[in-house]
PAKE-809826 format. One record per residue (C-alpha): residue number from 0; residue in three letters; chain; x, y, z. Coordinates in pm, 1 decimal. Example, Ala and Ser with C-alpha at 12.3 -4.5 7.8 and 13.67 -1.06 7.14 Angstrom:
% residues 2
<pt k="0" r="ALA" c="A" x="1230.0" y="-450.0" z="780.0"/>
<pt k="1" r="SER" c="A" x="1367.0" y="-106.0" z="714.0"/>
//
This chain:
% residues 268
<pt k="0" r="MET" c="A" x="-10939.0" y="19642.7" z="-616.3"/>
<pt k="1" r="PRO" c="A" x="-11047.2" y="19904.1" z="-872.9"/>
<pt k="2" r="TYR" c="A" x="-11137.8" y="19769.0" z="-1215.9"/>
<pt k="3" r="VAL" c="A" x="-11325.2" y="19905.6" z="-1512.8"/>
<pt k="4" r="GLN" c="A" x="-11497.3" y="19681.1" z="-1766.9"/>
<pt k="5" r="ASN" c="A" x="-11453.8" y="19728.8" z="-2143.2"/>
<pt k="6" r="ARG" c="A" x="-11677.2" y="19462.9" z="-2294.8"/>
<pt k="7" r="GLU" c="A" x="-11515.8" y="19129.8" z="-2194.1"/>
<pt k="8" r="VAL" c="A" x="-11191.1" y="19286.8" z="-2068.6"/>
<pt k="9" r="GLN" c="A" x="-11124.6" y="19405.7" z="-1712.9"/>
<pt k="10" r="ILE" c="A" x="-10873.0" y="19688.2" z="-1669.7"/>
<pt k="11" r="TYR" c="A" x="-10705.2" y="19738.6" z="-1333.7"/>
<pt k="12" r="PHE" c="A" x="-10620.6" y="20098.6" z="-1240.4"/>
<pt k="13" r="GLU" c="A" x="-10492.3" y="20308.9" z="-951.8"/>
<pt k="14" r="ILE" c="A" x="-10533.8" y="20675.0" z="-857.7"/>
<pt k="15" r="HIS" c="A" x="-10284.6" y="20877.8" z="-655.5"/>
<pt k="16" r="GLY" c="A" x="-10298.4" y="21238.7" z="-542.5"/>
<pt k="17" r="SER" c="A" x="-10535.1" y="21516.0" z="-646.7"/>
<pt k="18" r="GLY" c="A" x="-10541.3" y="21797.0" z="-898.8"/>
<pt k="19" r="PRO" c="A" x="-10556.6" y="21804.2" z="-1277.7"/>
<pt k="20" r="PRO" c="A" x="-10578.2" y="21449.7" z="-1419.3"/>
<pt k="21" r="LEU" c="A" x="-10256.8" y="21294.6" z="-1549.6"/>
<pt k="22" r="LEU" c="A" x="-10264.1" y="20953.8" z="-1715.7"/>
<pt k="23" r="LEU" c="A" x="-9943.1" y="20746.3" z="-1724.4"/>
<pt k="24" r="ILE" c="A" x="-9937.0" y="20477.3" z="-1997.0"/>
<pt k="25" r="SER" c="A" x="-9671.8" y="20208.5" z="-1961.1"/>
<pt k="26" r="GLY" c="A" x="-9491.2" y="20005.8" z="-2224.6"/>
<pt k="27" r="LEU" c="A" x="-9462.6" y="19641.5" z="-2325.8"/>
<pt k="28" r="SER" c="A" x="-9555.3" y="19407.2" z="-2037.3"/>
<pt k="29" r="GLY" c="A" x="-9594.6" y="19709.2" z="-1812.0"/>
<pt k="30" r="GLY" c="A" x="-9851.2" y="19830.0" z="-1563.7"/>
<pt k="31" r="CYS" c="A" x="-9902.9" y="20044.6" z="-1257.0"/>
<pt k="32" r="TRP" c="A" x="-9577.2" y="19924.9" z="-1100.7"/>
<pt k="33" r="SER" c="A" x="-9378.1" y="20064.4" z="-1394.1"/>
<pt k="34" r="TRP" c="A" x="-9424.6" y="20416.6" z="-1258.0"/>
<pt k="35" r="PHE" c="A" x="-9261.2" y="20369.9" z="-918.3"/>
<pt k="36" r="GLY" c="A" x="-9028.5" y="20660.8" z="-996.9"/>
<pt k="37" r="GLN" c="A" x="-9303.1" y="20892.9" z="-1123.0"/>
<pt k="38" r="VAL" c="A" x="-9605.1" y="20859.2" z="-895.1"/>
<pt k="39" r="PRO" c="A" x="-9432.3" y="21004.9" z="-583.1"/>
<pt k="40" r="HIS" c="A" x="-9331.5" y="21308.7" z="-789.6"/>
<pt k="41" r="PHE" c="A" x="-9653.7" y="21374.6" z="-980.8"/>
<pt k="42" r="GLU" c="A" x="-9904.7" y="21297.0" z="-706.6"/>
<pt k="43" r="LYS" c="A" x="-9803.1" y="21617.0" z="-528.5"/>
<pt k="44" r="HIS" c="A" x="-9966.5" y="21826.5" z="-799.6"/>
<pt k="45" r="PHE" c="A" x="-10178.7" y="21595.9" z="-1014.8"/>
<pt k="46" r="ARG" c="A" x="-10448.9" y="21332.7" z="-990.5"/>
<pt k="47" r="VAL" c="A" x="-10230.1" y="21052.9" z="-1123.7"/>
<pt k="48" r="ILE" c="A" x="-10398.8" y="20762.4" z="-1300.7"/>
<pt k="49" r="THR" c="A" x="-10203.3" y="20445.0" z="-1374.5"/>
<pt k="50" r="MET" c="A" x="-10330.0" y="20122.5" z="-1524.6"/>
<pt k="51" r="ASP" c="A" x="-10223.3" y="19773.0" z="-1618.7"/>
<pt k="52" r="ASN" c="A" x="-10244.8" y="19752.2" z="-1997.4"/>
<pt k="53" r="ARG" c="A" x="-10472.9" y="19474.5" z="-2119.8"/>
<pt k="54" r="GLY" c="A" x="-10277.4" y="19151.4" z="-2126.2"/>
<pt k="55" r="ALA" c="A" x="-10044.4" y="19260.7" z="-1843.9"/>
<pt k="56" r="GLY" c="A" x="-10055.0" y="19270.0" z="-1467.6"/>
<pt k="57" r="ARG" c="A" x="-10402.0" y="19237.7" z="-1317.2"/>
<pt k="58" r="SER" c="A" x="-10584.1" y="19334.5" z="-1638.7"/>
<pt k="59" r="THR" c="A" x="-10734.6" y="19063.8" z="-1853.3"/>
<pt k="60" r="MET" c="A" x="-10724.7" y="19014.8" z="-2228.9"/>
<pt k="61" r="ALA" c="A" x="-10982.3" y="18899.6" z="-2481.6"/>
<pt k="62" r="GLY" c="A" x="-10906.9" y="18627.1" z="-2732.2"/>
<pt k="63" r="GLY" c="A" x="-10771.1" y="18712.7" z="-3073.5"/>
<pt k="64" r="PRO" c="A" x="-10508.5" y="18963.8" z="-3183.8"/>
<pt k="65" r="LEU" c="A" x="-10442.7" y="19298.7" z="-3017.3"/>
<pt k="66" r="VAL" c="A" x="-10415.0" y="19634.5" z="-3193.5"/>
<pt k="67" r="MET" c="A" x="-10316.0" y="19968.0" z="-3044.2"/>
<pt k="68" r="GLN" c="A" x="-10669.4" y="20102.5" z="-3072.7"/>
<pt k="69" r="ASP" c="A" x="-10781.1" y="19835.5" z="-2823.8"/>
<pt k="70" r="PHE" c="A" x="-10559.2" y="19993.6" z="-2558.9"/>
<pt k="71" r="ALA" c="A" x="-10677.0" y="20343.9" z="-2650.8"/>
<pt k="72" r="GLU" c="A" x="-11042.2" y="20236.1" z="-2620.7"/>
<pt k="73" r="ASP" c="A" x="-10968.4" y="20088.0" z="-2277.0"/>
<pt k="74" r="ILE" c="A" x="-10841.3" y="20429.2" z="-2171.4"/>
<pt k="75" r="LEU" c="A" x="-11151.1" y="20608.2" z="-2298.7"/>
<pt k="76" r="VAL" c="A" x="-11370.6" y="20368.6" z="-2101.5"/>
<pt k="77" r="LEU" c="A" x="-11158.6" y="20435.9" z="-1792.4"/>
<pt k="78" r="LEU" c="A" x="-11175.8" y="20814.6" z="-1837.7"/>
<pt k="79" r="ASP" c="A" x="-11553.3" y="20794.1" z="-1881.4"/>
<pt k="80" r="HIS" c="A" x="-11578.1" y="20578.2" z="-1569.5"/>
<pt k="81" r="LEU" c="A" x="-11385.4" y="20841.9" z="-1373.4"/>
<pt k="82" r="GLY" c="A" x="-11581.3" y="21131.7" z="-1523.3"/>
<pt k="83" r="ILE" c="A" x="-11271.4" y="21285.2" z="-1679.9"/>
<pt k="84" r="ARG" c="A" x="-11330.9" y="21481.4" z="-1999.4"/>
<pt k="85" r="GLY" c="A" x="-10967.8" y="21573.9" z="-2064.9"/>
<pt k="86" r="ALA" c="A" x="-10632.4" y="21465.5" z="-1922.6"/>
<pt k="87" r="MET" c="A" x="-10262.3" y="21514.9" z="-1963.1"/>
<pt k="88" r="VAL" c="A" x="-10091.5" y="21200.7" z="-2088.3"/>
<pt k="89" r="LEU" c="A" x="-9740.6" y="21060.2" z="-2048.7"/>
<pt k="90" r="GLY" c="A" x="-9672.1" y="20749.2" z="-2254.9"/>
<pt k="91" r="ILE" c="A" x="-9345.2" y="20562.4" z="-2266.7"/>
<pt k="92" r="SER" c="A" x="-9240.6" y="20316.6" z="-2540.6"/>
<pt k="93" r="MET" c="A" x="-9553.6" y="20114.6" z="-2630.2"/>
<pt k="94" r="GLY" c="A" x="-9739.3" y="20355.9" z="-2404.3"/>
<pt k="95" r="GLY" c="A" x="-9634.5" y="20636.5" z="-2636.3"/>
<pt k="96" r="MET" c="A" x="-9782.5" y="20443.8" z="-2928.2"/>
<pt k="97" r="ILE" c="A" x="-10107.9" y="20402.6" z="-2737.3"/>
<pt k="98" r="ALA" c="A" x="-10104.4" y="20776.5" z="-2662.2"/>
<pt k="99" r="GLN" c="A" x="-10076.9" y="20856.7" z="-3033.3"/>
<pt k="100" r="HIS" c="A" x="-10382.2" y="20642.1" z="-3107.4"/>
<pt k="101" r="LEU" c="A" x="-10568.4" y="20802.0" z="-2817.3"/>
<pt k="102" r="ALA" c="A" x="-10490.9" y="21153.3" z="-2944.4"/>
<pt k="103" r="LEU" c="A" x="-10619.0" y="21055.6" z="-3290.3"/>
<pt k="104" r="LEU" c="A" x="-10922.9" y="20862.9" z="-3168.2"/>
<pt k="105" r="ALA" c="A" x="-11042.3" y="21127.8" z="-2922.1"/>
<pt k="106" r="PRO" c="A" x="-10842.0" y="21448.7" z="-2974.3"/>
<pt k="107" r="GLY" c="A" x="-11045.5" y="21651.3" z="-2727.3"/>
<pt k="108" r="ARG" c="A" x="-10964.5" y="21414.2" z="-2443.4"/>
<pt k="109" r="VAL" c="A" x="-10584.6" y="21466.8" z="-2456.7"/>
<pt k="110" r="ARG" c="A" x="-10502.1" y="21814.9" z="-2333.2"/>
<pt k="111" r="ALA" c="A" x="-10126.8" y="21766.8" z="-2371.9"/>
<pt k="112" r="MET" c="A" x="-9902.0" y="21465.4" z="-2404.9"/>
<pt k="113" r="VAL" c="A" x="-9543.0" y="21357.5" z="-2359.3"/>
<pt k="114" r="LEU" c="A" x="-9420.0" y="21082.0" z="-2589.7"/>
<pt k="115" r="ALA" c="A" x="-9104.4" y="20920.3" z="-2454.1"/>
<pt k="116" r="CYS" c="A" x="-8878.4" y="20668.9" z="-2632.9"/>
<pt k="117" r="THR" c="A" x="-9144.3" y="20575.5" z="-2886.7"/>
<pt k="118" r="HIS" c="A" x="-9218.9" y="20572.0" z="-3259.7"/>
<pt k="119" r="CYS" c="A" x="-9507.8" y="20617.4" z="-3502.7"/>
<pt k="120" r="GLY" c="A" x="-9466.5" y="20278.6" z="-3669.5"/>
<pt k="121" r="GLY" c="A" x="-9502.8" y="20194.6" z="-4034.9"/>
<pt k="122" r="LYS" c="A" x="-9241.0" y="20197.1" z="-4304.3"/>
<pt k="123" r="VAL" c="A" x="-9069.3" y="20506.9" z="-4163.1"/>
<pt k="124" r="LYS" c="A" x="-8981.3" y="20365.5" z="-3820.7"/>
<pt k="125" r="LYS" c="A" x="-8614.7" y="20307.2" z="-3740.3"/>
<pt k="126" r="LEU" c="A" x="-8580.2" y="19953.1" z="-3610.9"/>
<pt k="127" r="PRO" c="A" x="-8340.5" y="19828.8" z="-3343.5"/>
<pt k="128" r="SER" c="A" x="-8059.1" y="19601.6" z="-3452.6"/>
<pt k="129" r="ARG" c="A" x="-8161.3" y="19243.1" z="-3527.3"/>
<pt k="130" r="GLU" c="A" x="-7944.9" y="19132.7" z="-3235.1"/>
<pt k="131" r="ALA" c="A" x="-8124.9" y="19364.3" z="-2991.9"/>
<pt k="132" r="LEU" c="A" x="-8469.0" y="19266.4" z="-3119.9"/>
<pt k="133" r="ASN" c="A" x="-8393.7" y="18894.8" z="-3100.8"/>
<pt k="134" r="SER" c="A" x="-8262.2" y="18933.7" z="-2748.5"/>
<pt k="135" r="LEU" c="A" x="-8581.1" y="19113.4" z="-2640.3"/>
<pt k="136" r="ILE" c="A" x="-8833.8" y="18870.9" z="-2781.9"/>
<pt k="137" r="HIS" c="A" x="-8670.9" y="18532.6" z="-2718.8"/>
<pt k="138" r="ASN" c="A" x="-8767.6" y="18445.2" z="-2362.8"/>
<pt k="139" r="GLU" c="A" x="-8858.1" y="18077.8" z="-2394.7"/>
<pt k="140" r="GLY" c="A" x="-8725.8" y="17865.3" z="-2109.9"/>
<pt k="141" r="LEU" c="A" x="-8604.3" y="18163.2" z="-1906.2"/>
<pt k="142" r="SER" c="A" x="-8712.9" y="18253.6" z="-1554.7"/>
<pt k="143" r="ARG" c="A" x="-8839.6" y="18604.0" z="-1477.7"/>
<pt k="144" r="GLU" c="A" x="-8508.3" y="18684.0" z="-1311.6"/>
<pt k="145" r="GLU" c="A" x="-8318.2" y="18562.7" z="-1617.4"/>
<pt k="146" r="ILE" c="A" x="-8537.2" y="18767.3" z="-1852.0"/>
<pt k="147" r="LEU" c="A" x="-8482.1" y="19080.5" z="-1643.9"/>
<pt k="148" r="ARG" c="A" x="-8105.8" y="19033.9" z="-1636.1"/>
<pt k="149" r="LYS" c="A" x="-8092.8" y="18956.7" z="-2007.4"/>
<pt k="150" r="ASN" c="A" x="-8286.0" y="19273.5" z="-2091.2"/>
<pt k="151" r="LEU" c="A" x="-8090.6" y="19517.5" z="-1873.8"/>
<pt k="152" r="PRO" c="A" x="-7837.5" y="19612.6" z="-2148.2"/>
<pt k="153" r="LEU" c="A" x="-8129.0" y="19673.0" z="-2386.3"/>
<pt k="154" r="PHE" c="A" x="-8310.0" y="19907.5" z="-2148.9"/>
<pt k="155" r="PHE" c="A" x="-8022.5" y="20098.0" z="-1989.5"/>
<pt k="156" r="SER" c="A" x="-7702.5" y="20261.7" z="-2107.4"/>
<pt k="157" r="GLN" c="A" x="-7379.5" y="20092.7" z="-2007.7"/>
<pt k="158" r="SER" c="A" x="-7287.3" y="20397.0" z="-1801.6"/>
<pt k="159" r="PHE" c="A" x="-7606.2" y="20374.7" z="-1596.6"/>
<pt k="160" r="LEU" c="A" x="-7562.5" y="20001.7" z="-1542.7"/>
<pt k="161" r="GLU" c="A" x="-7209.7" y="20054.5" z="-1413.3"/>
<pt k="162" r="ASN" c="A" x="-7269.7" y="20364.0" z="-1199.7"/>
<pt k="163" r="HIS" c="A" x="-7616.3" y="20309.8" z="-1049.9"/>
<pt k="164" r="PRO" c="A" x="-7634.0" y="19952.7" z="-916.6"/>
<pt k="165" r="SER" c="A" x="-7882.2" y="20045.0" z="-642.5"/>
<pt k="166" r="GLU" c="A" x="-8126.8" y="20188.5" z="-897.0"/>
<pt k="167" r="ILE" c="A" x="-8092.1" y="19879.3" z="-1112.3"/>
<pt k="168" r="ASP" c="A" x="-8156.4" y="19656.8" z="-810.7"/>
<pt k="169" r="ARG" c="A" x="-8467.9" y="19856.4" z="-719.6"/>
<pt k="170" r="TYR" c="A" x="-8592.1" y="19824.1" z="-1078.6"/>
<pt k="171" r="ARG" c="A" x="-8537.8" y="19446.8" z="-1063.8"/>
<pt k="172" r="GLN" c="A" x="-8714.6" y="19407.5" z="-731.6"/>
<pt k="173" r="VAL" c="A" x="-9018.0" y="19611.6" z="-840.6"/>
<pt k="174" r="HIS" c="A" x="-9057.7" y="19405.1" z="-1156.5"/>
<pt k="175" r="LEU" c="A" x="-9005.4" y="19072.4" z="-981.3"/>
<pt k="176" r="ARG" c="A" x="-9289.3" y="19160.0" z="-742.1"/>
<pt k="177" r="ALA" c="A" x="-9522.7" y="19251.4" z="-1028.6"/>
<pt k="178" r="PRO" c="A" x="-9775.1" y="18997.4" z="-1162.0"/>
<pt k="179" r="SER" c="A" x="-9626.8" y="18768.2" z="-1424.0"/>
<pt k="180" r="GLN" c="A" x="-9737.9" y="18791.7" z="-1786.1"/>
<pt k="181" r="ARG" c="A" x="-9845.5" y="18494.1" z="-1993.5"/>
<pt k="182" r="HIS" c="A" x="-9628.7" y="18428.5" z="-2299.1"/>
<pt k="183" r="SER" c="A" x="-9933.7" y="18451.1" z="-2527.1"/>
<pt k="184" r="ALA" c="A" x="-10016.2" y="18797.1" z="-2391.2"/>
<pt k="185" r="PHE" c="A" x="-9654.4" y="18909.6" z="-2439.8"/>
<pt k="186" r="GLN" c="A" x="-9668.9" y="18793.3" z="-2800.6"/>
<pt k="187" r="ALA" c="A" x="-10002.7" y="18968.6" z="-2855.0"/>
<pt k="188" r="GLN" c="A" x="-9858.1" y="19297.0" z="-2729.4"/>
<pt k="189" r="LEU" c="A" x="-9550.8" y="19249.2" z="-2949.1"/>
<pt k="190" r="ASN" c="A" x="-9777.4" y="19198.7" z="-3249.1"/>
<pt k="191" r="ALA" c="A" x="-9967.8" y="19518.2" z="-3166.0"/>
<pt k="192" r="ILE" c="A" x="-9635.9" y="19704.0" z="-3166.7"/>
<pt k="193" r="ALA" c="A" x="-9534.2" y="19544.5" z="-3497.8"/>
<pt k="194" r="ASN" c="A" x="-9863.0" y="19653.3" z="-3659.7"/>
<pt k="195" r="HIS" c="A" x="-9870.9" y="20002.9" z="-3508.6"/>
<pt k="196" r="ASP" c="A" x="-9868.2" y="20261.4" z="-3787.2"/>
<pt k="197" r="VAL" c="A" x="-9987.6" y="20621.9" z="-3767.6"/>
<pt k="198" r="HIS" c="A" x="-9702.0" y="20780.1" z="-3964.2"/>
<pt k="199" r="HIS" c="A" x="-9944.0" y="20912.1" z="-4228.4"/>
<pt k="200" r="ARG" c="A" x="-10173.1" y="21065.6" z="-3963.1"/>
<pt k="201" r="LEU" c="A" x="-9928.4" y="21253.9" z="-3741.7"/>
<pt k="202" r="GLY" c="A" x="-10035.4" y="21581.7" z="-3901.4"/>
<pt k="203" r="GLU" c="A" x="-10384.3" y="21526.5" z="-3757.0"/>
<pt k="204" r="ILE" c="A" x="-10263.4" y="21537.1" z="-3396.3"/>
<pt k="205" r="ILE" c="A" x="-10381.1" y="21859.4" z="-3234.1"/>
<pt k="206" r="SER" c="A" x="-10272.7" y="21787.7" z="-2875.6"/>
<pt k="207" r="SER" c="A" x="-9974.4" y="21986.8" z="-2754.8"/>
<pt k="208" r="THR" c="A" x="-9689.0" y="21737.8" z="-2764.0"/>
<pt k="209" r="MET" c="A" x="-9340.9" y="21702.2" z="-2620.5"/>
<pt k="210" r="ILE" c="A" x="-9118.1" y="21422.2" z="-2750.7"/>
<pt k="211" r="ILE" c="A" x="-8832.0" y="21288.2" z="-2537.6"/>
<pt k="212" r="THR" c="A" x="-8562.4" y="21045.7" z="-2649.8"/>
<pt k="213" r="GLY" c="A" x="-8236.3" y="20905.8" z="-2522.8"/>
<pt k="214" r="THR" c="A" x="-7948.7" y="20930.1" z="-2767.3"/>
<pt k="215" r="LYS" c="A" x="-7830.6" y="20577.2" z="-2676.2"/>
<pt k="216" r="ASP" c="A" x="-8168.9" y="20405.4" z="-2700.0"/>
<pt k="217" r="LEU" c="A" x="-8106.7" y="20060.4" z="-2849.6"/>
<pt k="218" r="LEU" c="A" x="-8472.8" y="19959.5" z="-2879.9"/>
<pt k="219" r="VAL" c="A" x="-8628.1" y="20277.6" z="-3022.6"/>
<pt k="220" r="PRO" c="A" x="-8345.0" y="20471.3" z="-3187.6"/>
<pt k="221" r="ARG" c="A" x="-8363.4" y="20848.3" z="-3157.7"/>
<pt k="222" r="GLU" c="A" x="-8432.3" y="20888.2" z="-3530.6"/>
<pt k="223" r="ASN" c="A" x="-8790.1" y="20791.3" z="-3445.8"/>
<pt k="224" r="ALA" c="A" x="-8823.9" y="21091.0" z="-3216.4"/>
<pt k="225" r="LEU" c="A" x="-8687.8" y="21320.5" z="-3487.9"/>
<pt k="226" r="PHE" c="A" x="-8955.4" y="21195.9" z="-3728.2"/>
<pt k="227" r="LEU" c="A" x="-9230.2" y="21249.3" z="-3471.4"/>
<pt k="228" r="HIS" c="A" x="-9104.7" y="21600.4" z="-3406.4"/>
<pt k="229" r="ASP" c="A" x="-9091.3" y="21683.4" z="-3776.1"/>
<pt k="230" r="HIS" c="A" x="-9448.6" y="21564.9" z="-3837.4"/>
<pt k="231" r="ILE" c="A" x="-9644.0" y="21666.0" z="-3523.8"/>
<pt k="232" r="ARG" c="A" x="-9715.6" y="22034.6" z="-3561.4"/>
<pt k="233" r="GLY" c="A" x="-9576.0" y="22255.7" z="-3287.2"/>
<pt k="234" r="SER" c="A" x="-9417.1" y="21967.6" z="-3099.0"/>
<pt k="235" r="LYS" c="A" x="-9118.7" y="22013.4" z="-2872.2"/>
<pt k="236" r="LEU" c="A" x="-8819.9" y="21776.8" z="-2889.3"/>
<pt k="237" r="VAL" c="A" x="-8584.0" y="21693.1" z="-2602.0"/>
<pt k="238" r="GLN" c="A" x="-8284.2" y="21463.9" z="-2649.6"/>
<pt k="239" r="LEU" c="A" x="-8117.1" y="21326.3" z="-2337.3"/>
<pt k="240" r="PRO" c="A" x="-7748.4" y="21264.5" z="-2414.3"/>
<pt k="241" r="GLY" c="A" x="-7621.1" y="20915.0" z="-2343.3"/>
<pt k="242" r="ALA" c="A" x="-7954.1" y="20783.7" z="-2212.4"/>
<pt k="243" r="GLY" c="A" x="-8093.4" y="20441.1" z="-2295.3"/>
<pt k="244" r="HIS" c="A" x="-8449.6" y="20321.9" z="-2346.0"/>
<pt k="245" r="ALA" c="A" x="-8592.5" y="20310.7" z="-1993.1"/>
<pt k="246" r="LEU" c="A" x="-8601.3" y="20687.0" z="-1946.6"/>
<pt k="247" r="HIS" c="A" x="-8849.4" y="20663.9" z="-1658.9"/>
<pt k="248" r="VAL" c="A" x="-8575.3" y="20493.5" z="-1454.4"/>
<pt k="249" r="GLU" c="A" x="-8243.0" y="20608.3" z="-1599.0"/>
<pt k="250" r="CYS" c="A" x="-8353.5" y="20971.4" z="-1636.9"/>
<pt k="251" r="ARG" c="A" x="-8623.6" y="20972.4" z="-1371.3"/>
<pt k="252" r="ASP" c="A" x="-8566.3" y="21324.4" z="-1241.3"/>
<pt k="253" r="GLU" c="A" x="-8517.5" y="21478.8" z="-1585.6"/>
<pt k="254" r="LEU" c="A" x="-8829.0" y="21309.4" z="-1724.8"/>
<pt k="255" r="ASN" c="A" x="-9035.7" y="21407.8" z="-1422.3"/>
<pt k="256" r="GLU" c="A" x="-8927.6" y="21771.5" z="-1426.2"/>
<pt k="257" r="LEU" c="A" x="-8956.1" y="21814.4" z="-1801.6"/>
<pt k="258" r="SER" c="A" x="-9302.8" y="21660.5" z="-1802.4"/>
<pt k="259" r="SER" c="A" x="-9421.3" y="21858.5" z="-1499.0"/>
<pt k="260" r="ARG" c="A" x="-9318.2" y="22191.1" z="-1649.0"/>
<pt k="261" r="PHE" c="A" x="-9474.2" y="22099.7" z="-1982.8"/>
<pt k="262" r="PHE" c="A" x="-9803.5" y="21991.1" z="-1828.7"/>
<pt k="263" r="GLU" c="A" x="-9819.8" y="22286.6" z="-1591.9"/>
<pt k="264" r="SER" c="A" x="-9803.7" y="22518.9" z="-1892.8"/>
<pt k="265" r="HIS" c="A" x="-10117.2" y="22354.5" z="-2036.2"/>
<pt k="266" r="TYR" c="A" x="-10366.4" y="22384.3" z="-1754.9"/>
<pt k="267" r="SER" c="A" x="-10502.2" y="22680.9" z="-1564.8"/>
//
């Protein structure tokens, strides 16, 4: 299996298709499997790179706390390993936070990026309700199946849950087949999210950026996307009416098409 080593951490990655490089960065607890609705679309035109974030899936994690820059540095090591100088980037939720750090850490390596259902952190971020946050983080004593079922109303709009049972079942099956995550690693990723803060540096981002949000996102309210749009110069904002947090599933086709058109306009 393909791994790249960043000091004491091993990062698992996959490559699909050929063409301009496109890196997909998943969210909390996520990895390569998260992109089951994107890889078949993008691999037709791009060299698609997916990875298991450190502390999730088949990637390992060092001791001590995690910060977002750790994830961004993992990506730079991976890009160097693959000989890629610049890539398009699509980051969702925590993956969008990692993408922001990547664009600030190595601006020349991010040719264009899509930030979906994410925030910049710090004192300006709009938090979910206490009820939603408590529901997300309290998993003690629950099986993987129970955690998935408990989180469905947090990730998807009620309309999608009611009208697309086959898509929900596919989502469940994909995630149940994925490697399990240790509770300590889940907590470390949560802490990285809690400490993420680039709100004062958004004006430094030079990568062409498109921001996508669902208007019914319970975990990262759309006000966060409005702030990103207002503070990243030249950024484009797309709001998907009625959509929840898991845009890569609930709005798969819209996200794929919007991102494809955006990326295609930034390479020749």
